[in-house]
N, C-alpha and C positions, 0 to 999 in steps of 0.2 A: 247244587240243582238236579231236581228230580229228572230221570230219563234222560240227563245229557253225560253219554260218555266219554270219559278222556281217550283223544285220539291217538290212536298208537304211534309211538315214534318211528319215523322210517329209521331204518341203519343205511349210512351213504355207500360203505364199500363191504365185501363179502367178508375182509378181515377185520372190520371194526370191533374191535373186544370191548369197549367201553360198557360199563353198566349203563342199563335203564333204570331210572328210579320212579317212581308213581307214588302218590298218597291222595288222588281223589278218588277215596273211594269211603264208606261209613267208618267214622271213627279214626278216619286216617289224618298223618301229621308231620309235613316236612315242609319248609318254606324254599330250599335252595342246597344245592350239591354243585360243589366244584371239584373237579377231577385234577389232583394235585400231582400224581405221575400215573404209571400205568396202573398199579393195583393200590393205589390209595386215594382216597375219596373224603372231602372235609364237607358236611354235613349242617346245617341250618335250620332250627325247628322254628315252626309259625308258634308264636307267641299264642294266647287265649284272645279271640275275637274282640275286638274294640278294648284291648288293653294293650301293654308294652310288656308283658309281664307273663309268669307263670309257664315257663317252657321246664317242661317237666318229663310229659307224655308223649313217646312216640312210636309211632306205627306205621311203616311204610313197605312197599314193595321193590322188589330189585328181581330185572330179567336179565337175559344175554350173560349168564354167569359161566366162568370157566371152572371147572371142579379141578381140587387140589391146590390152587394157588394161594399166595400167602398176600390176602387182602388186608388192608386195613382201613377201618372208618372211624373219624374223629367228629363228636359231637360238638357245636363250638360255643353254642350260648345258652348253659344252665346257668341259672342263677342262684341255686343254693350253696352255701359253703363246704356245706358237708353232705355226705352221701352214703349208704349202705354200697355202693359200686367200689369204697374204699373198703369195706369188711366182707368182700367175698359175694356179693349180687353180681350175674353176669345178664347180658341181654339175651334176649330170647329170639330164636329163628325157628321158620315153619318152612319146611321143603315142599312143595307139589309135587314133586316126583316121590319123593319118601313117603308122603300120606298116600299117596296111590299104588306104589309098590309094596311097602313095608308096614303100612298102617302105623307110622308113626306122626305124632302131631308135633305141637309147640314143644322145644327142649331147650335148655339153657346153653350157651355158646361164647366162645372167645377163651383169649388168652392175653396176656401181655396187658390187662386191664388196668387202666390208671384215671384215677380224677383229680384234675389239676387246677390251680387258678392259672388264667392265661392272661394274655397280653391286651386282650381285646375289653370293650365295656363301653357302655352308651349311658348318657345324662348321670353320670357320676356312677352307675351302677357296674361293679366288676363282673365279668363272665367268667364261666368254669368251664373246662373240656372232659368230657369224657372219650377215651380212646379205646379202643382192643382191635387185635387180629384176629383173624378165623380163615378156613376154607370153606368154599362150597362143596356139599356132598356131588353133584351132579352136573355136566356141561349142559347149557342151552335149559337152564330150570329157571321157574320162577319160584322167588323167595321170599318172605316176609321178616322183617324184624320189628320186634315190639318191647319196650320197658316191663309191661307185666302182661299175662295172660288175658289177650281182649275179649270182652263182652259186651257186643253191640245192643243197641235199641233191637235189631230185628231179632236177635238171640233169644233176648227177654218175649219178643211176643211170639216167637214159635214155641217156645215152652208154655205161655199161658193158653196157646189154642190146644196144646196138648192135654193138658190138666182139663179145659172145658170140653173137651171131647170123650175122656175118662168118664167112662157110666158109674164108677165107684167113688172118685175123686170127687168128682163135681157135685156130688150130694151134700158133700160138707165143705166144700170150698167155693164159694160165689167169687167172681172177678166183676169189678164194678169201675168205670170210669170216674177218678176222684175230679179231674177237672182237663183242660185241654193248655200246652204250654206255649208261651209266646209265638213260636213257629207251629201254633197247631197240633201237635203231638199229643197223643193221649198219656194221660198220667194215671197208672192203676193202681187199684187198692184192693186187695184182696182179704176175703173175711174168711176164717178159719174155724168151724166149732160141729160137734155132732150134733144132731136134732136131739132137743131133748126130749127123753124117755116119756112115754104115755104119761098125762095125769100130773106132771111133776114140772111145776112153774120154776126153773131154776135161774139164781142169780149168779151168773158166772161174770167175774173180773177180766178184764180186757189185758192183754199182753199187744204192744205195739212194737212194731219193728219198723224201720224206715232205710233206706240205702242209696249211694250212689249219686248223694248232692254234691260229689266233688267227683268229676266225670273222668279223671284220672286213675281212681282210686279201684280200680277193676276189680280188684281183688272180693270188694265189698259185694260185689253180686255174684261171685262163686260160694261165698259164705250164706249169701240167703239163698241161691239154689241150695246149696247143702240142707238149710234149715228146712225149705219147702220140701224138699225130697223127705225127710225124717219126717215131718210133723202130718204131712199126706199119705205117710205109708202105716202098713196096718200092723206093728209094733202092738204089743202090749200097752208100752209106755206112750205110744204117740196116742191112741185111744183114750186114755186114761187123761192126757195132757187136755184133749178134743173134749170131754167131760165136761173137764173141770174149767175151764178158760175160752175167751173168745180171743181167738189170734187176730189182730189187723196188721196187715203188711204193703208198705208201698213200697215195691222195690228198687224203682227207678224216679228221683226225684228230678233231675234234672236231664230229662232224653235230649234236649236240644244241644247240650255242652256235649253230651256221649257222641251224638252224631257226627258233631263238626271235629271231634278229636281236641277239643280243649282239655285242658289238666283241670281247673278250678273253677271255673266261672260259668254262669248262663250268658244266654245272647245279650244281656244288657252291660256283660263286662262285670257282672257282680259276684262276690263269695255268697251264694244262697245261705250256707251255713250261717251269716251274720245277720240276716233278715228275720229272723222267727219274731221281734218285738215288733216288726213292721206292718203299718197297716194298708199297704197300697198292693192291693190286689191285681190291679193291671198290670205291675213289673214283675212279682213274684207269685204268680197264681199258684205253683205246686205248693209252697211254705204255706200260705195265706190259706188253702183250703185243708192242708195236713193239720194245722193248729187248729183248725176250726172243727174239723172232723174228731180231733182230739178232746175238745172242751166239748163235745155233744157226749161222745161214749163215756168221760167222767161223769156225766149226769144220769146217763143211761146203766152203765155198769159200774163204774170204778174203775181205774187202771192201777195194776196191780204193778205193772213194770214196763216202762219205754225204753228203748233201745238204738239208737242212731248207729249204722255200722260204718266204717272208714278203713282206709288203706293208711298204713303209716310209710315215709319214706326215707327216715332218717333213724328210725329204732326197730329195734329187733322182737320178735315174740309175738304173742297174745295178749293184750291186756286192754283196762277199761282207766275210762275218767268217770268219777261219780260228783256227785255234790253232797257237802254236809254241812251243818251249822256247827258253830264252836260248840254250843251245849247240845249233843246229840238226843235224840228222844231215848226212854229207858228200854223200851220194847225190844226183844233183839231182832225181831223182823224188819223192822223200822229201820234199821241200820245200814246205811248203804254200803257199807263195807262187808256184809254179808253174801251176797250173792257173787261179788268177784272173788271171795275167798272158797265159796263152794266150787265154782269154776275152776279152780288153780287146784284143787283138790282131787276133781274128777279129771282132769286131762292137765296133771304137772308138766308131759313133755311139751304142750303147747302153750297153756296159759300160764304167764308170770304175774303173781300179785306183787311182787317187790317194784316192777314197773307201773304200777295203778297208782292214780293222783286222784284227792280229794278235795283238792283245793278250788273255791271258784274263783277264777281272774277276772279283773276287770276286762280283759280283752274278748271274752268267752262269753260277756253278757247277753250277746246276742243269737248263741246256737241254740241247736234244738234242746241239748240236755240242760241247758242251765233255764231256758226259759219255763220247758215243761215242770222243770222242778219247783220256780216259782209258781207255778199255775197249781202246783199241791201233789204233784206226782212224786212220793218220796223216794223211789228205787228208778231213777232217771239217769241213763248212762250213753255215754260215746264206748264203741267197743272198736277198737283198732289193732289192724293186721299188719305185720312186717310184709 
């Protein structure tokens, strides 16, 4: 609720060292905390609103800290059998004191990290726990923990305001409202291209990027931000790209889910990346309007490439999912494997071609990638980042 600040909890005794937890802020997620003993706490995450599932994203505040003490946190209601926490992933910590004094932001933390099947479960569903030990850097500090670097709806709005106020960038980057979400939040679309040179009517093909259909995959927002920093820059390559293409970017498809701290769903409790075939504008406005915008752009310019950007919770590296028919067209630029192959050549330390897949599974028929491909966009991809 807007304008309703969480009440600060009152500490009963001066010597009470119990941690104070809070998650009633933008993108926050926590349902319940139980103090097991002096330095050990058991945490339960809130499921995506109006569902009983999708506990993965967490982002919460902790205050009344004691420095140097051996704390242990255990989150007890994950639902996925496997996790990158088994393969070296660590939780993120942000200390307000460190940010103020040393300009240190989010950093990975935690020792004795284990991800395991626990004895709990509900409705025949098995639960898994993530546990880790750590020490707070300062006494009486306010700290935050998160699953991945947070990127809120407010972060996006600040970034877009900065672009619109920039006298150079605003000449070739136009920001419009594509539609409004169920909760009335603006879904933005950016159109980026250089003004045509005088007297030349250029027929530029479009490149379409979308992101953050799954709210907990915050890394997709950071990738979009990196892309926008690049394409709005004044390097020769960025100029060349803006001369030759029209870029359409929808940076946050699911602002409602992002704001409330969901991991996967919108406020209808649905996975929007399965709704691209739906004609129900009322329930899935951002998906309906994005698909319509792409249809229009296909008619006006033709679409060279479509890519929906995601984060992956169980696989490492950056990789792509594409679509190919059994009999692929002969022209090499029509081959969906070409673009991912080029990416793997240009950044082999980040992008893994062996992790890419091109089969169209039945369960993915409603995704942006498959629907756009069936609409006639040959280079239609999902980009996944660990």
